[in-house]
Structure formats: structure tokens, C-alpha cells
DSSP file (Angstrom, degrees, kcal/mol; ACC not computed):
  #  RESIDUE AA STRUCTURE BP1 BP2  ACC     N-H-->O    O-->H-N    N-H-->O    O-->H-N    TCO  KAPPA ALPHA  PHI   PSI    X-CA   Y-CA   Z-CA
    1    1 A X              0   0    0      0, 0.0    90,-0.2     0, 0.0     2,-0.0   0.000 360.0 360.0 360.0 142.0  -11.8  -70.4 -110.1
    2    2 A X        -     0   0    0     89,-0.1     3,-0.3    87,-0.0    89,-0.1   0.064 360.0 -85.8 -94.6-153.8   -9.8  -71.8 -107.2
    3    3 A X  S >  S+     0   0    0      1,-0.2     3,-1.6     2,-0.1    16,-0.8   0.058  83.3 117.2-106.9  23.4  -10.8  -72.9 -103.8
    4    4 A X  T 3  S+     0   0    0      1,-0.3    -1,-0.2    14,-0.2    89,-0.1   0.674  79.3  49.1 -68.6 -14.2  -10.4  -69.5 -102.0
    5    5 A X  T 3  S+     0   0    0     -3,-0.3    89,-1.9    87,-0.3     2,-0.5   0.310  94.7  87.4-104.2   7.0  -14.2  -69.6 -101.2
    6    6 A X  E <   -a   94   0A   0     -3,-1.6    12,-3.1    87,-0.2    13,-0.4  -0.931  59.6-166.5-109.0 128.2  -14.1  -73.1  -99.7
    7    7 A X  E     -aB  95  17A   0     87,-2.8    89,-3.2    -2,-0.5     2,-0.5  -0.893   8.2-148.2-113.5 143.6  -13.2  -73.5  -96.0
    8    8 A X  E     -aB  96  16A   0      8,-3.2     8,-2.1    -2,-0.4     2,-0.4  -0.950  13.9-133.8-115.7 126.9  -12.3  -76.8  -94.4
    9    9 A X  E     - B   0  15A   0     87,-2.7    89,-0.3    -2,-0.5     6,-0.2  -0.638  20.3-151.5 -80.2 130.5  -13.2  -77.5  -90.7
   10   10 A X        -     0   0    0      4,-3.2     4,-0.3    -2,-0.4    56,-0.3  -0.483  27.1-106.9 -93.1 170.4  -10.4  -79.0  -88.7
   11   11 A X  S    S-     0   0    0     54,-3.6    55,-0.1    -2,-0.2    -1,-0.1   0.907 105.4 -11.8 -64.6 -42.7  -10.9  -81.2  -85.7
   12   12 A X  S    S+     0   0    0     53,-0.4    -1,-0.1     2,-0.1    54,-0.1   0.443 123.1  72.2-138.2  -3.6   -9.8  -78.5  -83.1
   13   13 A X  S    S-     0   0    0      1,-0.3     2,-0.3    52,-0.3    -2,-0.1   0.241  89.5-123.3-107.5  14.0   -8.3  -75.5  -84.9
   14   14 A X        -     0   0    0     -4,-0.3    -4,-3.2     2,-0.0     2,-0.3  -0.620  58.1 -18.6  87.0-142.1  -11.3  -73.9  -86.6
   15   15 A X  E     -B    9   0A   0     -2,-0.3     2,-0.4    -6,-0.2    -6,-0.2  -0.819  50.3-168.9-110.6 144.9  -11.4  -73.3  -90.4
   16   16 A X  E     -B    8   0A   0     -8,-2.1    -8,-3.2    -2,-0.3     2,-0.3  -0.971  32.6-107.2-126.4 147.1   -8.7  -73.2  -93.0
   17   17 A X  E >   -B    7   0A   0     -2,-0.4     3,-1.8   -10,-0.2   -10,-0.2  -0.565  24.0-136.1 -73.3 133.7   -9.0  -72.1  -96.6
   18   18 A X  G >  S+     0   0    0    -12,-3.1     3,-1.7   -15,-0.5   -14,-0.2   0.778  99.8  67.0 -63.9 -28.0   -9.0  -75.0  -99.0
   19   19 A X  G 3  S+     0   0    0    -16,-0.8    -1,-0.3   -13,-0.4   -15,-0.1   0.587  93.7  61.6 -72.4  -6.0   -6.6  -73.3 -101.4
   20   20 A X  G <  S+     0   0    0     -3,-1.8    26,-2.5   -17,-0.2     2,-0.5   0.476  78.3 108.4 -91.5  -4.5   -3.9  -73.4  -98.7
   21   21 A X  E <   +D   45   0B   0     -3,-1.7    24,-0.2    24,-0.2     3,-0.1  -0.621  34.3 166.4 -78.8 124.5   -3.9  -77.2  -98.7
   22   22 A X  E     +     0   0B   0     22,-3.5     2,-0.3    -2,-0.5    23,-0.2   0.582  63.7  16.0-110.0 -17.2   -0.8  -78.7 -100.2
   23   23 A X  E     -D   44   0B   0     21,-1.5    21,-2.4     2,-0.0     2,-0.4  -0.996  53.6-154.9-157.0 154.7   -1.1  -82.3  -99.1
   24   24 A X  E     +D   43   0B   0     -2,-0.3     2,-0.3    19,-0.2    19,-0.2  -1.000  26.6 161.8-132.4 132.7   -3.5  -84.9  -97.6
   25   25 A X  E     -D   42   0B   0     17,-2.6    17,-3.0    -2,-0.4     2,-0.4  -0.989  29.8-145.3-149.3 156.6   -2.4  -87.9  -95.6
   26   26 A X  E     +D   41   0B   0     -2,-0.3     2,-0.3    15,-0.2    15,-0.2  -0.966  29.5 162.8-117.3 141.5   -3.6  -90.5  -93.2
   27   27 A X  E     -D   40   0B   0     13,-1.7    13,-3.0    -2,-0.4     2,-0.4  -0.987  33.6-115.3-154.6 160.7   -1.2  -91.8  -90.4
   28   28 A X  E     -D   39   0B   0     -2,-0.3    11,-0.2    11,-0.2     2,-0.2  -0.805  22.8-136.7-102.2 136.3   -1.4  -93.7  -87.2
   29   29 A X        -     0   0    0      9,-3.2     2,-0.1    -2,-0.4     9,-0.1  -0.529  32.6-100.0 -82.3 156.6   -0.4  -92.2  -83.9
   30   30 A X        -     0   0    0     -2,-0.2     2,-0.3     7,-0.1     8,-0.1  -0.484  37.7-108.9 -74.2 149.3    1.6  -94.2  -81.4
   31   31 A X        -     0   0    0     -2,-0.1     2,-0.3     6,-0.1     5,-0.2  -0.597  36.9-160.8 -74.4 137.4   -0.1  -96.0  -78.6
   32   32 A X  B >   -F   35   0C   0      3,-2.3     3,-2.8    -2,-0.3     2,-0.1  -0.765  38.4 -70.2-114.7 163.7    0.6  -94.4  -75.2
   33   33 A X  T 3  S-     0   0    0      1,-0.3    -1,-0.1    -2,-0.3     3,-0.1  -0.338 123.0  -1.5 -56.0 119.6    0.2  -95.9  -71.8
   34   34 A X  T 3  S+     0   0    0     -2,-0.1     2,-0.4     1,-0.1    -1,-0.3   0.497 120.6  89.7  77.6   3.3   -3.6  -96.1  -71.2
   35   35 A X  B <  S-F   32   0C   0     -3,-2.8    -3,-2.3     0, 0.0    -1,-0.1  -0.973  70.2-136.7-137.2 119.2   -4.4  -94.6  -74.6
   36   36 A X        -     0   0    0     -2,-0.4     2,-0.1    -5,-0.2    -4,-0.1  -0.235  31.9 -91.7 -72.8 162.8   -4.8  -96.6  -77.8
   37   37 A X        -     0   0    0     -6,-0.1     2,-0.3    33,-0.1    -7,-0.1  -0.391  43.7-159.3 -67.4 148.9   -3.4  -95.7  -81.1
   38   38 A X        -     0   0    0     -8,-0.1    -9,-3.2    -9,-0.1     2,-0.4  -0.924  15.4-125.4-129.9 156.0   -5.6  -93.6  -83.4
   39   39 A X  E     -DE  28  69B   0     30,-3.3    30,-2.4    -2,-0.3     2,-0.4  -0.873  28.5-159.5 -99.8 135.3   -5.7  -93.0  -87.2
   40   40 A X  E     -DE  27  68B   0    -13,-3.0   -13,-1.7    -2,-0.4     2,-0.6  -0.902  16.9-150.0-116.8 143.3   -5.6  -89.3  -88.3
   41   41 A X  E     +DE  26  67B   0     26,-2.5    25,-3.4    -2,-0.4    26,-1.2  -0.965  34.5 177.1-105.5 113.1   -6.7  -87.6  -91.5
   42   42 A X  E     -DE  25  65B   0    -17,-3.0   -17,-2.6    -2,-0.6     2,-0.4  -0.813  23.7-150.7-118.0 154.8   -4.4  -84.6  -91.8
   43   43 A X  E     -DE  24  64B   0     21,-2.6    21,-2.4    -2,-0.3     2,-0.5  -0.956  13.0-141.2-118.6 146.9   -3.8  -81.8  -94.3
   44   44 A X  E     -DE  23  63B   0    -21,-2.4   -22,-3.5    -2,-0.4   -21,-1.5  -0.907  21.1-142.7-103.7 133.4   -0.5  -80.1  -94.9
   45   45 A X  E     -D   21   0B   0     17,-2.9    17,-0.5    -2,-0.5   -24,-0.2  -0.584  18.6-120.7 -98.3 159.5   -0.7  -76.4  -95.5
   46   46 A X  E    S+     0   0B   0    -26,-2.5     2,-0.3    -2,-0.2   -25,-0.1   0.491  93.0  78.7 -76.6  -2.3    1.3  -74.2  -97.9
   47   47 A X  E    S-     0   0B   0    -27,-0.2    15,-1.2    15,-0.2     2,-0.3  -0.743  73.3-139.7-102.8 155.5    2.5  -72.1  -94.9
   48   48 A X  E     - E   0  61B   0     -2,-0.3     2,-0.4    13,-0.2    13,-0.2  -0.702   5.5-141.1-110.4 165.5    5.2  -73.1  -92.5
   49   49 A X  E     - E   0  60B   0     11,-2.7    11,-2.7    -2,-0.3     2,-0.3  -0.966  14.1-160.7-125.8 143.2    5.5  -72.7  -88.8
   50   50 A X  E     + E   0  59B   0     -2,-0.4     2,-0.3     9,-0.2     9,-0.2  -0.902  14.0 163.9-124.5 153.4    8.6  -71.9  -86.8
   51   51 A X  E     + E   0  58B   0      7,-2.1     7,-3.1    -2,-0.3     2,-0.3  -0.979  22.0  91.0-156.6 162.7    9.6  -72.2  -83.2
   52   52 A X  E     - E   0  57B   0     -2,-0.3     5,-0.2     5,-0.2     2,-0.2  -0.993  60.1 -67.4 150.9-155.7   12.7  -72.1  -81.2
   53   53 A X        -     0   0    0      3,-2.5     3,-0.2    -2,-0.3    -2,-0.0  -0.637  53.7 -87.4-125.2-178.0   15.0  -69.8  -79.2
   54   54 A X  S    S+     0   0    0      1,-0.2     3,-0.1    -2,-0.2    -2,-0.0   0.749 127.3  50.6 -66.1 -21.2   17.3  -67.0  -80.0
   55   55 A X  S    S+     0   0    0      1,-0.3     2,-0.3     0, 0.0    -1,-0.2   0.755 122.5  14.9 -88.7 -26.6   20.1  -69.5  -80.6
   56   56 A X        -     0   0    0     -3,-0.2    -3,-2.5     2,-0.0     2,-0.4  -0.998  59.3-164.3-150.9 147.5   18.2  -71.8  -82.9
   57   57 A X  E     -E   52   0B   0     -2,-0.3     2,-0.5    -5,-0.2    -5,-0.2  -0.997   6.6-159.6-133.8 133.5   15.1  -71.7  -85.0
   58   58 A X  E     -E   51   0B   0     -7,-3.1    -7,-2.1    -2,-0.4     2,-0.4  -0.961   3.6-166.5-119.2 129.3   13.2  -74.6  -86.6
   59   59 A X  E     +E   50   0B   0     -2,-0.5     2,-0.3    -9,-0.2    -9,-0.2  -0.945  17.4 162.8-114.5 132.6   10.8  -74.3  -89.5
   60   60 A X  E     -E   49   0B   0    -11,-2.7   -11,-2.7    -2,-0.4     2,-0.1  -0.911  42.8 -78.8-142.0 169.2    8.5  -77.1  -90.4
   61   61 A X  E     -E   48   0B   0     -2,-0.3     2,-0.6   -13,-0.2   -13,-0.2  -0.365  44.9-121.4 -67.4 148.5    5.4  -77.8  -92.4
   62   62 A X  E     -     0   0B   0    -15,-1.2   -17,-2.9   -17,-0.5     2,-0.3  -0.849  31.3-170.3 -97.1 122.1    2.1  -76.9  -90.8
   63   63 A X  E     -E   44   0B   0     -2,-0.6     2,-0.4   -19,-0.2   -19,-0.2  -0.850   6.8-167.2-111.7 145.4   -0.3  -79.8  -90.4
   64   64 A X  E     -E   43   0B   0    -21,-2.4   -21,-2.6    -2,-0.3     2,-0.4  -1.000  18.0-132.1-132.7 136.8   -3.9  -79.8  -89.3
   65   65 A X  E     +E   42   0B   0     -2,-0.4   -54,-3.6   -23,-0.2   -53,-0.4  -0.741  20.0 179.7 -91.0 130.0   -6.1  -82.8  -88.3
   66   66 A X  E     -     0   0B   0    -25,-3.4     2,-0.3    -2,-0.4    32,-0.3   0.758  67.2  -9.1 -95.6 -31.8   -9.5  -83.1  -89.9
   67   67 A X  E     -E   41   0B   0    -26,-1.2   -26,-2.5    32,-0.0    -1,-0.3  -0.989  52.7-151.9-161.0 158.6  -10.6  -86.3  -88.2
   68   68 A X  E     +E   40   0B   0     -2,-0.3     2,-0.3   -28,-0.2   -28,-0.2  -0.994  19.0 170.4-137.8 147.4   -9.5  -89.2  -86.0
   69   69 A X  E     -E   39   0B   0    -30,-2.4   -30,-3.3    -2,-0.3     4,-0.1  -0.951  41.3-120.5-149.6 164.0  -10.8  -92.8  -85.9
   70   70 A X  S    S+     0   0    0     -2,-0.3     2,-0.3   -32,-0.2   -30,-0.1   0.709  95.0  53.7 -80.9 -21.5   -9.9  -96.2  -84.4
   71   71 A X  S    S-     0   0    0     32,-0.2     2,-0.2   -32,-0.1   -32,-0.1  -0.796 101.7 -83.6-117.6 157.7   -9.7  -97.9  -87.8
   72   72 A X        -     0   0    0     -2,-0.3     2,-1.9     1,-0.1    -2,-0.1  -0.372  38.1-135.6 -59.2 123.2   -7.7  -97.2  -90.9
   73   73 A X    >   -     0   0    0     -2,-0.2     3,-2.1    -4,-0.1     4,-0.4  -0.496  26.6-157.1 -83.9  73.8   -9.6  -94.7  -93.0
   74   74 A X  T 3  S-     0   0    0     -2,-1.9    31,-0.2     1,-0.3    -3,-0.0  -0.221  71.0  -0.9 -54.8 133.4   -9.2  -96.4  -96.4
   75   75 A X  T 3> S+     0   0    0      1,-0.1     4,-2.6     3,-0.0    -1,-0.3   0.478  92.7 123.9  67.3   5.6   -9.5  -94.0  -99.4
   76   76 A X  H <> S+     0   0    0     -3,-2.1     4,-2.4     2,-0.2     5,-0.2   0.918  73.5  47.9 -63.8 -43.3  -10.2  -91.0  -97.1
   77   77 A X  H  > S+     0   0    0     -4,-0.4     4,-2.2     1,-0.2    -1,-0.2   0.923 114.5  46.3 -63.5 -43.3   -7.4  -88.9  -98.6
   78   78 A X  H  > S+     0   0    0      2,-0.2     4,-2.4     1,-0.2    -2,-0.2   0.895 112.2  50.6 -66.1 -40.0   -8.4  -89.8 -102.1
   79   79 A X  H  X S+     0   0    0     -4,-2.6     4,-2.5     2,-0.2    -2,-0.2   0.897 110.0  50.1 -66.1 -39.7  -12.1  -89.0 -101.4
   80   80 A X  H  X S+     0   0    0     -4,-2.4     4,-2.6     2,-0.2    -2,-0.2   0.921 110.5  49.9 -63.1 -43.2  -11.2  -85.6  -99.9
   81   81 A X  H  X S+     0   0    0     -4,-2.2     4,-2.1     1,-0.2    -2,-0.2   0.917 111.7  48.5 -61.3 -43.2   -9.0  -84.8 -102.9
   82   82 A X  H  X S+     0   0    0     -4,-2.4     4,-2.4     2,-0.2    -2,-0.2   0.915 111.4  50.0 -62.4 -42.7  -11.9  -85.7 -105.3
   83   83 A X  H  X S+     0   0    0     -4,-2.5     4,-2.4     1,-0.2    -2,-0.2   0.925 110.6  48.7 -63.6 -44.3  -14.4  -83.6 -103.2
   84   84 A X  H  X S+     0   0    0     -4,-2.6     4,-2.4     1,-0.2    -1,-0.2   0.888 110.0  52.8 -62.3 -38.4  -12.1  -80.6 -103.3
   85   85 A X  H  X S+     0   0    0     -4,-2.1     4,-2.8    -5,-0.2    -2,-0.2   0.933 110.2  47.2 -61.5 -46.2  -11.7  -81.0 -107.1
   86   86 A X  H  X S+     0   0    0     -4,-2.4     4,-2.2     1,-0.2    -2,-0.2   0.907 112.1  50.1 -63.5 -41.2  -15.4  -81.1 -107.6
   87   87 A X  H  X>S+     0   0    0     -4,-2.4     5,-2.2     2,-0.2     4,-0.7   0.903 112.4  47.3 -64.3 -40.3  -15.9  -78.0 -105.4
   88   88 A X  H ><5S+     0   0    0     -4,-2.4     3,-0.9     1,-0.2    -2,-0.2   0.939 112.2  49.6 -63.8 -46.8  -13.2  -76.1 -107.3
   89   89 A X  H 3<5S+     0   0    0     -4,-2.8    -2,-0.2     1,-0.2    -1,-0.2   0.861 113.7  46.2 -59.8 -37.9  -14.7  -77.1 -110.7
   90   90 A X  H 3<5S-     0   0    0     -4,-2.2    -1,-0.2    -5,-0.2    -2,-0.2   0.531 107.1-125.1 -84.9  -6.8  -18.2  -76.0 -109.6
   91   91 A X  T <<5 +     0   0    0     -3,-0.9    -3,-0.2    -4,-0.7    -4,-0.1   0.866  46.9 178.7  66.4  36.2  -16.9  -72.7 -108.1
   92   92 A X      < -     0   0    0     -5,-2.2     2,-0.4    -6,-0.2   -87,-0.3  -0.235  21.3-158.2 -72.8 158.3  -18.5  -73.5 -104.8
   93   93 A X        +     0   0    0     20,-0.1    19,-2.4   -89,-0.1    20,-0.4  -0.978  47.0  67.1-137.6 124.2  -18.4  -71.3 -101.6
   94   94 A X  E    S-aC   6 111A   0    -89,-1.9   -87,-2.8    -2,-0.4     2,-0.4  -0.989  77.6 -51.9 163.4-158.1  -19.0  -72.8  -98.2
   95   95 A X  E     -aC   7 110A   0     15,-2.4    15,-2.7    -2,-0.3     2,-0.5  -0.956  32.8-154.3-122.1 129.8  -17.6  -75.1  -95.5
   96   96 A X  E     -aC   8 109A   0    -89,-3.2   -87,-2.7    -2,-0.4     2,-0.4  -0.894  17.8-171.0-101.5 126.8  -16.5  -78.7  -95.9
   97   97 A X  E     - C   0 108A   0     11,-2.9    11,-2.5    -2,-0.5     2,-0.5  -0.911  16.2-140.4-120.3 147.5  -16.7  -80.9  -92.7
   98   98 A X  E     - C   0 107A   0     -2,-0.4     2,-0.4   -89,-0.3     9,-0.2  -0.906  21.2-169.6-105.5 131.2  -15.4  -84.4  -92.0
   99   99 A X  E     - C   0 106A   0      7,-2.9     7,-2.4    -2,-0.5     2,-0.6  -0.931  16.8-144.2-121.7 145.6  -17.6  -86.7  -90.0
  100  100 A X  E     + C   0 105A   0     -2,-0.4     2,-0.4     5,-0.2     5,-0.2  -0.948  26.2 170.6-107.5 117.6  -16.8  -90.1  -88.4
  101  101 A X  E >  S- C   0 104A   0      3,-3.0     3,-1.9    -2,-0.6    -2,-0.0  -0.984  72.0 -15.9-130.3 120.9  -19.8  -92.4  -88.5
  102  102 A X  T 3  S-     0   0    0     -2,-0.4    -1,-0.1     1,-0.3     3,-0.1   0.885 127.2 -57.0  53.3  40.9  -19.5  -96.0  -87.6
  103  103 A X  T 3  S+     0   0    0      1,-0.2     2,-0.4   -30,-0.0    -1,-0.3   0.593 117.0 112.2  66.6  13.9  -15.7  -95.7  -87.9
  104  104 A X  E <   -C  101   0A   0     -3,-1.9    -3,-3.0   -31,-0.1     2,-0.3  -0.934  64.0-129.7-114.6 142.6  -16.1  -94.5  -91.6
  105  105 A X  E     +C  100   0A   0     -2,-0.4     2,-0.3    -5,-0.2    -5,-0.2  -0.691  26.8 178.5 -90.1 141.0  -15.2  -90.9  -92.7
  106  106 A X  E     -C   99   0A   0     -7,-2.4    -7,-2.9    -2,-0.3     2,-0.4  -0.964  19.2-138.4-136.5 157.0  -17.6  -88.9  -94.7
  107  107 A X  E     -C   98   0A   0     -2,-0.3     2,-0.4    -9,-0.2    -9,-0.2  -0.957  16.7-173.6-119.9 131.9  -17.4  -85.4  -96.1
  108  108 A X  E     -C   97   0A   0    -11,-2.5   -11,-2.9    -2,-0.4     2,-0.5  -0.988   9.2-153.1-128.9 135.9  -20.3  -82.9  -96.1
  109  109 A X  E     -C   96   0A   0     -2,-0.4    10,-0.8   -13,-0.2     2,-0.5  -0.912   3.0-163.4-112.8 130.8  -20.4  -79.5  -97.7
  110  110 A X  E     -C   95   0A   0    -15,-2.7   -15,-2.4    -2,-0.5     2,-0.1  -0.961  18.8-137.4-112.4 118.9  -22.6  -76.6  -96.5
  111  111 A X  E     -C   94   0A   0     -2,-0.5   -17,-0.3   -17,-0.2     7,-0.1  -0.431   9.7-134.1 -72.2 147.3  -23.0  -73.8  -99.0
  112  112 A X  S    S+     0   0    0    -19,-2.4     2,-0.8    -2,-0.1   -18,-0.1   0.871  97.0  70.9 -66.2 -36.8  -22.8  -70.2  -97.8
  113  113 A X  S >  S-     0   0    0    -20,-0.4     3,-2.1     1,-0.2    -2,-0.2  -0.735  76.4-155.0 -83.2 111.0  -25.9  -69.4  -99.8
  114  114 A X  T 3  S+     0   0    0     -2,-0.8    -1,-0.2     1,-0.3     4,-0.1   0.680  89.0  69.1 -62.7 -16.3  -28.7  -71.2  -97.9
  115  115 A X  T 3  S+     0   0    0      2,-0.1    -1,-0.3    -3,-0.0     2,-0.3   0.649  85.9  82.4 -76.5 -14.9  -30.7  -71.3 -101.2
  116  116 A X  S <  S-     0   0    0     -3,-2.1    -5,-0.2     1,-0.1     2,-0.2  -0.648  89.2-108.3 -90.0 148.5  -28.2  -73.8 -102.7
  117  117 A X        -     0   0    0     -2,-0.3     2,-0.3    -7,-0.1    -2,-0.1  -0.502  29.0-129.4 -74.7 141.4  -28.5  -77.5 -102.0
  118  118 A X              0   0    0     -2,-0.2    -8,-0.2     1,-0.1    -1,-0.1  -0.655 360.0 360.0 -88.0 147.5  -25.9  -79.1  -99.7
  119  119 A X              0   0    0    -10,-0.8    -9,-0.1    -2,-0.3    -1,-0.1   0.470 360.0 360.0 -79.7 360.0  -24.1  -82.2 -100.8
């Protein structure tokens, strides 16, 4: 069984199906005037997005942000990959959310079936 029954909550874009995730990365945003740099945990999806005009069209990978923090989220990408692997192996169905607590990222899974225990 794959991850078609596992949904991942994004920071601002709602839910995405976990089986559409092709990559996981952390990166730092540039500091802007009056706004400090932030660290992002992003996923890259297997679908692309296009934009442009009638004269030119640009297609690029579609990225979604799961969390942002002031400090480097060490091991966050690897921990998310491990969590998705365990959920796939267990045939889980539900929603995975990323939380920032005391500048550390954590992942919590809520099963669709309320009778099952949440991790």
C-alpha cells in the first residue's frame, strides 16, 4: 500500500496527498529590509506548475512549505522521510502535521478513524 490515504498539511496551502511528494528539503530565505531570514521545510510535488504569457511559458517544480522557523531545522527532512515510510508501511490513513515548538520541528499524525491511537 502506498501513501494515497495520508495527507500532509502545508503551512498555508491546505492538504496535499503524501504520495505526490517527490522531494523534501530545508532552505533559508533571504533577509529582507525589516524582515529576518527564515528556515523553511518544503516538499516538492510530482506535478509541475506553469505560468507566463502567450509568447512564453515557464514550467517549474511545484513546492509547498510545511513549516518555517528562525533556526536551522536539523534532521527535519530525514525525520519527515522516516515518518512517511512508517506510515506507508503501516497502511495508515489520516493527516500529518508539522509543528514548531521551541524552534524545533515535530510531526504529529491524526488517524481518520478516531478509534485508532494518534502518534
